C-alpha positions in Angstrom: 6.5 45.5 -0.8 9.4 45.6 -3.1 8.6 44.2 -6.0 11.6 41.4 -5.7 9.7 40.2 -2.4 6.3 39.6 -4.4 8.0 37.6 -7.3 9.9 35.6 -4.6 6.4 35.1 -2.8 4.9 33.6 -5.8 7.6 32.0 -6.9 7.9 30.2 -3.3 4.0 29.2 -3.6 4.2 27.9 -7.4 7.2 25.7 -6.5 5.4 24.4 -3.5 2.4 23.6 -5.6 4.6 21.4 -7.8 6.2 19.8 -5.0 3.3 18.9 -3.0 1.4 17.5 -6.6 4.7 15.1 -7.3 4.8 14.0 -4.1 0.9 12.8 -4.2 1.5 11.3 -7.4 4.6 9.5 -6.1 2.9 8.4 -2.9 -0.5 6.9 -5.0 -2.4 9.8 -3.5 -5.0 9.2 -1.3 -5.2 5.5 0.4 -7.8 2.9 -0.6 -11.5 3.4 0.7 -11.2 -0.3 1.7 -8.8 0.3 4.1 -10.6 2.6 6.2 -12.8 -0.3 7.0 -10.6 -2.4 9.2 -9.2 0.4 11.2 -13.0 1.1 13.3 -13.4 0.6 16.5 -15.3 -2.7 17.3 -18.5 -2.1 19.2 -20.0 -3.8 21.9 -22.3 -6.2 21.4 -26.0 -5.8 23.0 -26.8 -8.6 25.3 -30.5 -9.7 24.5 -32.6 -9.7 28.0 
């Protein structure tokens, strides 16, 4: 590879990492843990004989 191609790939990787970090900060990162509880499927109740 040429030097310019190597440099441009490294620059793209760095810019991508910066953009991802900024996007996570703006969106608030991961959703709160408690919200995952409400999206769980309901289990069927067992009938007692």
